[in-house]
C-alpha positions in Angstrom: -100.7 0.8 -18.8 -101.8 -2.1 -20.9 -98.6 -2.0 -22.9 -96.4 -2.4 -19.8 -98.2 -5.5 -18.7 -98.9 -7.2 -22.0 -97.1 -10.4 -22.8 -96.8 -9.8 -26.6 -94.7 -6.7 -26.4 -92.2 -8.0 -23.8 -89.1 -9.9 -24.8 -89.2 -13.6 -23.7 -87.6 -14.2 -20.4 -84.6 -16.6 -20.3 -86.0 -18.5 -17.4 -89.6 -18.6 -18.5 -89.2 -22.0 -20.2 -88.3 -25.2 -18.4 -84.6 -26.0 -18.4 -82.7 -28.6 -20.4 -80.0 -31.1 -19.5 -76.4 -30.6 -20.1 -76.0 -32.8 -23.1 -79.1 -31.6 -24.9 -79.1 -29.2 -27.8 -81.0 -25.9 -27.5 -84.5 -25.8 -28.9 -83.8 -23.1 -31.4 -80.3 -23.6 -32.6 -80.3 -21.0 -35.4 -76.8 -19.8 -34.6 -75.1 -18.8 -37.8 -71.5 -18.3 -38.3 -69.8 -15.8 -40.5 -67.5 -17.1 -43.2 -63.8 -16.9 -42.6 -62.3 -14.2 -44.9 -59.9 -15.5 -47.4 -56.3 -14.5 -47.0 -55.2 -11.6 -49.2 -51.7 -11.8 -50.3 -50.3 -9.0 -52.4 -46.8 -8.6 -53.6 -47.2 -4.9 -54.4 -46.7 -2.0 -51.9 -49.8 -0.1 -50.8 -50.9 3.1 -52.5 -51.2 6.6 -51.0 -54.7 8.0 -51.2 -54.9 10.5 -54.0 -51.5 9.3 -55.2 -50.3 8.1 -58.6 -51.6 4.8 -60.0 -48.2 3.3 -60.4 -46.2 2.5 -57.3 -43.3 4.9 -56.6 -39.9 3.2 -56.4 -37.9 3.3 -53.2 -35.3 5.5 -55.0 -38.0 8.2 -55.6 -38.8 8.2 -51.9 -35.1 8.5 -51.0 -34.6 11.3 -53.4 -37.7 13.1 -52.1 -36.4 12.7 -48.5 -33.0 14.1 -49.5 -34.6 17.1 -51.3 -36.7 17.8 -48.2 -33.7 17.6 -45.9 -31.8 20.0 -48.2 -34.7 22.5 -48.2 -34.8 22.3 -44.3 -31.1 22.9 -44.1 -31.2 25.8 -46.5 -34.1 27.5 -44.7 -32.3 27.0 -41.4 -29.2 28.8 -42.7 -31.1 31.9 -43.9 -30.3 35.0 -41.9 -33.0 35.8 -39.4 -34.4 39.1 -38.1 -33.4 41.4 -35.3 -33.3 38.8 -32.6 -31.2 36.4 -34.7 -28.7 39.3 -35.3 -28.5 40.1 -31.6 -27.9 36.4 -30.8 -25.1 36.2 -33.4 -23.5 39.4 -31.9 -23.7 37.9 -28.4 -22.1 34.6 -29.6 -19.3 36.6 -31.1 -18.4 38.3 -27.9 -15.7 36.7 -25.8 -15.9 36.1 -22.0 -13.9 39.2 -21.1 -16.4 41.4 -22.9 -19.3 39.7 -21.3 -17.8 40.1 -17.8 -17.1 43.8 -18.5 -20.7 44.4 -19.7 -22.2 42.6 -16.6 -19.9 44.7 -14.3 -21.0 47.9 -16.0 -24.7 47.0 -15.6 -24.2 46.1 -12.0 -22.4 49.4 -11.3 -25.2 51.4 -12.9 -27.8 49.5 -10.8 -25.8 50.3 -7.6 -25.6 54.0 -8.6 -29.3 54.1 -9.2 -30.0 52.4 -5.8 -27.7 54.9 -4.0 -29.3 57.9 -5.6 -32.8 56.6 -4.8 -31.7 56.0 -1.2 -30.3 59.6 -1.0 -33.5 61.1 -2.3 -35.6 59.1 0.2 -33.3 60.0 3.2 -34.8 63.5 3.4 
């Protein structure tokens, strides 16, 4: 309990000392300022972490981007699996074949419904 009420452990209160006038300077004016950092001007481009010491030329970056684009295009044109083949087959069908297949599926569904209704009638 003594620690709570002791004066030495408490921080000084802002209003414990008498006030000062507007034009007066504070009693302890130990405000320090940090130095202004000097301007850093560099004419070289930044480096990539873990990269080469010499700066890569913009032509190298363009060539790397072109290589990456070609690799993406080549991987996109590779034949896919089963689903890709089915999609290609579906794209090859014309509208007349699609309508014919849809009509056949619809007819089979109607036949199945009719036979189920006939079984449930009895």
